[in-house]
C-alpha positions as CSV (number, residue, x, y, z in Angstrom):
1,M,0.0,0.0,0.0
2,H,2.8,2.4,1.0
3,W,4.6,1.7,-2.3
4,D,1.4,2.4,-4.3
5,R,1.1,5.9,-2.8
6,L,4.8,6.5,-3.4
7,F,4.6,5.6,-7.1
8,E,1.4,7.7,-7.5
9,D,3.1,10.6,-5.9
10,L,6.1,10.2,-8.2
11,E,3.9,9.9,-11.2
12,G,2.0,13.1,-10.2
13,Q,5.3,15.0,-9.7
14,L,6.6,13.8,-13.1
15,A,3.3,14.7,-14.8
16,A,3.4,18.2,-13.2
17,E,7.0,18.7,-14.3
18,W,6.2,17.7,-17.8
19,E,3.1,20.0,-17.8
20,A,5.3,22.9,-16.5
21,E,7.9,22.2,-19.1
22,R,5.3,22.0,-21.9
23,A,3.8,25.3,-20.7
24,A,7.2,26.9,-20.7
25,L,7.9,25.7,-24.2
26,D,4.5,26.9,-25.4
27,A,5.1,30.3,-23.8
28,E,8.5,30.5,-25.5
29,S,7.1,29.5,-28.8
30,E,4.4,32.2,-28.5
31,R,7.0,34.8,-27.7
32,L,9.1,33.7,-30.7
33,R,6.0,33.9,-33.0
34,I,5.1,37.4,-31.7
35,S,8.7,38.6,-32.1
36,R,8.3,37.9,-35.9
37,L,5.3,40.2,-36.2
38,T,5.8,43.5,-38.0
39,L,4.0,46.7,-37.4
40,R,2.9,46.7,-41.0
41,N,1.2,43.3,-40.6
42,R,-0.5,44.4,-37.4
43,L,-1.7,47.6,-39.1
44,R,-3.1,45.5,-42.0
45,V,-5.1,43.5,-39.5
46,L,-6.5,46.7,-37.9
47,Q,-7.4,47.8,-41.4
48,Q,-9.2,44.5,-42.2
49,T,-11.1,44.5,-38.9
50,D,-12.1,48.2,-39.5
51,A,-11.3,49.0,-35.8
52,P,-11.4,52.7,-34.8
53,V,-7.9,54.1,-34.3
54,T,-6.1,57.2,-33.3
55,V,-2.9,57.8,-35.1
56,R,-0.4,59.6,-32.8
57,L,2.1,61.7,-34.8
58,A,5.7,62.8,-33.8
59,D,4.6,66.3,-32.9
60,G,1.9,65.2,-30.6
61,E,-0.9,65.6,-33.1
62,R,-3.7,62.9,-33.0
63,Q,-5.9,61.9,-35.9
64,S,-8.8,59.6,-35.2
65,G,-10.6,57.5,-37.8
66,R,-10.2,54.1,-39.5
67,L,-7.2,52.7,-41.4
68,H,-8.1,52.7,-45.1
69,A,-4.8,51.3,-46.6
70,V,-1.3,50.2,-45.6
71,G,1.6,50.5,-48.0
72,A,5.2,49.5,-47.8
73,D,6.2,52.5,-45.6
74,W,2.9,54.5,-45.1
75,L,-0.6,54.2,-44.0
76,A,-3.8,56.0,-45.1
77,A,-6.6,56.8,-42.7
78,Q,-10.1,58.1,-43.2
79,T,-10.3,60.6,-40.4
80,V,-13.5,61.8,-38.7
81,D,-12.6,65.5,-39.3
82,A,-12.0,65.5,-43.1
83,P,-13.4,63.8,-46.2
84,S,-9.9,63.4,-47.8
85,A,-7.6,60.6,-46.9
86,L,-4.7,61.2,-44.5
87,I,-1.5,59.6,-45.7
88,V,1.2,59.2,-43.0
89,P,4.7,57.9,-43.4
90,L,5.3,55.2,-40.8
91,Q,8.4,57.1,-39.7
92,A,6.1,59.9,-38.5
93,V,3.9,57.6,-36.4
94,L,4.5,57.6,-32.7
95,G,1.8,55.1,-32.0
96,I,-1.6,53.7,-32.9
97,E,-4.3,53.8,-30.2
98,T,-7.3,51.5,-30.3
99,H,-9.3,49.3,-28.0
100,H,-7.7,46.3,-26.3
101,G,-9.7,43.7,-28.3
102,A,-8.4,45.2,-31.6
103,I,-4.8,45.1,-30.3
104,L,-5.2,41.4,-29.3
105,D,-6.7,40.7,-32.7
106,T,-3.5,41.9,-34.4
107,L,-1.6,39.1,-32.5
108,E,-3.7,36.3,-34.0
109,D,-2.1,33.8,-36.3
110,G,-4.7,34.4,-39.1
111,V,-3.6,34.7,-42.7
112,I,-3.5,38.3,-43.8
113,S,-4.6,38.6,-47.4
114,A,-2.1,40.5,-49.5
115,D,-3.0,43.7,-51.2
116,G,-0.7,42.9,-54.1
117,V,0.8,46.1,-55.6
118,R,-0.3,48.3,-52.6
119,D,2.0,46.2,-50.3
120,R,5.0,47.1,-52.4
121,M,3.9,50.7,-53.0
122,T,6.3,53.1,-51.2
123,L,5.6,56.6,-50.2
124,G,7.7,57.8,-53.2
125,F,5.6,55.7,-55.6
126,L,2.4,57.1,-54.1
127,L,3.7,60.7,-54.3
128,R,4.9,60.2,-57.9
129,D,1.3,59.1,-58.7
130,F,0.0,62.3,-57.1
131,A,2.4,64.3,-59.2
132,R,1.3,62.6,-62.3
133,R,-2.3,63.3,-61.6
134,R,-1.5,66.9,-60.5
135,L,-3.6,66.5,-57.3
136,P,-3.8,69.5,-55.0
137,L,-2.4,68.5,-51.7
138,R,-1.8,69.7,-48.1
139,I,1.5,68.6,-46.7
140,A,2.3,68.9,-43.0
141,L,6.0,69.1,-42.2
142,T,7.7,67.9,-39.1
143,D,8.4,71.5,-38.0
144,G,4.6,72.2,-37.9
145,E,4.3,74.1,-41.1
146,V,1.4,73.1,-43.4
147,L,1.8,73.7,-47.1
148,H,-0.8,73.7,-49.9
149,G,0.1,73.1,-53.5
150,T,1.0,70.5,-56.1
151,I,3.9,68.0,-56.4
152,D,5.9,68.7,-59.5
153,R,8.2,65.7,-59.2
154,A,9.0,63.1,-56.6
155,G,12.4,61.5,-56.4
156,E,13.7,58.6,-54.4
157,D,13.8,60.4,-51.1
158,H,12.3,63.9,-51.8
159,L,9.8,65.8,-53.7
160,D,9.5,69.2,-55.6
161,F,6.5,71.1,-54.3
162,A,4.9,74.1,-55.9
163,V,3.3,76.1,-53.1
164,H,0.0,77.9,-54.1
165,D,-3.2,78.9,-52.4
166,T,-6.1,76.5,-51.7
167,G,-8.5,76.5,-54.6
168,D,-5.9,77.8,-57.1
169,A,-4.8,75.4,-59.9
170,R,-1.1,74.9,-60.3
171,H,-0.4,77.7,-62.8
172,A,2.8,79.7,-63.0
173,R,1.1,82.9,-61.8
174,A,-0.5,81.1,-58.8
175,V,2.7,79.5,-57.5
176,R,4.2,81.5,-54.6
177,S,7.3,79.4,-54.1
178,F,9.0,76.1,-54.9
179,R,10.3,73.7,-52.3
180,L,12.5,70.6,-52.2
181,V,11.0,68.5,-49.3
182,P,12.8,65.4,-48.1
183,F,10.4,62.5,-47.3
184,T,11.8,62.4,-43.8
185,A,10.3,66.0,-43.3
186,V,6.8,64.9,-44.2
187,R,4.4,64.4,-41.2
188,W,1.3,63.8,-43.3
189,V,-0.3,64.4,-46.7
190,R,-3.9,65.1,-47.5
191,A,-5.0,64.4,-51.0
192,S,-8.6,65.3,-51.8
193,G,-8.8,63.3,-55.1
194,A,-6.8,60.2,-54.0
195,A,-8.6,56.9,-54.1
196,F,-7.3,53.7,-52.5
């Protein structure tokens, strides 16, 4: 009888140790899986779930709305305060606020459907398209200045911007100044005619 209890006790201890070891391995496996998640993938989940978000920008500005698109190095949000899309370079984002459930959803192992070309579309590609279409834009710079005008050209890491008044077409007589703007100086872009 005594031996039976001893063996039962040893079996229980062994089972508990195996369970603890398995739990530790599962926890480590989960930490490893999460360590491979990218911000871009998590933003794409937020976009697909249509969760409300607040985009916090480097200067303390907050823009609330819903993610509309996520590119290679930018995001587009439909904000509550404007009908035009807000395009934000990921480098200008300090954080994305949303409810806890949406944050947890971004950790799930689900398959994220690829957006094809949009996934590879860089900010430069997007701005070159805006230049080609001659879209009137508002561009906020990291120093707080907000410009209105038209992109004449967009290079690999900068753009040529013709500054003119809101409502004016980009004509030589309407342009007040020209600027070379590095992409790193762009906090956000609002394009009224942009479709995603």
